[in-house]
N, C-alpha and C positions, 0 to 999 in steps of 0.2 A: 443467380447475379452470373452473367458469364465472365470466365476468366480471361485470363493476360490469352493462352492458347486458343483459346475459342475465340475472341476479337480476329487472332492473325487468321484465323482461319477464316475465318467468313473477308477476310480481306483481300486472301490469296483468288477469289473467287467471283472480287469487284470487276465489273467487265461497265466503261464508264461510256455511256450511247447518249445520244437525245433525249431515249425516252427513261435517262435517270432520271429519277427527283433529287433535288436539294435537300431536302428530310435522309432521301434513301445515305444521299454520298458524309456529311453528315453525324450518322448517325453509328458508320462504319470509323472514320477517325475526323470530332467535330475538331480537329488544325487545319482538316482540308482547308477554312475561311482563311488561314493565308493563303490559297491556289488563285481563290476568287477574288479575292482584294485586288489580287494580281493583273488583276483582268477587267479592275474598273467595278467590282461588288465590292461591300462592307459587304456584312449578311448580315453579324447582328444588327446592324443600325437600317441599312436598307431593307430586307425579306421582312414581313411577317409572319406569322405563321400558315395562314391562305401562299404565301409564296414557293416555302418549305415544302409544303403537296401538289408542288405544279413543277412540270417535266421541262427539264432543262431547256426545250423545243420551247417552255411557254414563255421563259421567266427571262427569255433572249430580248423581249423589245419591252416588257414590265418591269426591267435590271440595269436597259443599255446595257448591255452585254459585248464587252471593245470587238472581241473573233468568237465564236460561239465555241468553231469549229479548234482553234486555241487550246481552247476553256477544259474540251475534251480531251484535248494532248496533255493534255497540264496535268491533267486532273488523272486522265489515266497513270503518264510516269511518277507522276507522287503514290496511285495503291499502290504501280508492280515494283516502286523504290524500295515503297513498305515492308510485301512481299520478300521483296533480297535479304530486309536485312534482320528482315525477323528470321527468317531459316534456318 
C-alpha cells in the first residue's frame, strides 16, 4: 500500500492530456470527480468501468463533456495546486 508521501510524489508527475484516462486521474486523486462534475460529468453515476479506461478524448463524445480543453486545464490546475499544497 502506498504511503501518503508516495501518493504525493505521483501527483507531482501527473500531466493531464487528451490521452490521459479517467482511471489514471481517479487513481491519483479520487476527489478529482469534483472537477469532472463542474464540466457536466457525474463520474460515479454516469461512467461505468469501461469508460474509466478510456482516454479523455474518447470520453468527450461518450460523456458529453461541456468543454474538453477546459476540463483538461482545470484538472491540471487541480493537480498542480495539490502539488503546491503538499510541498
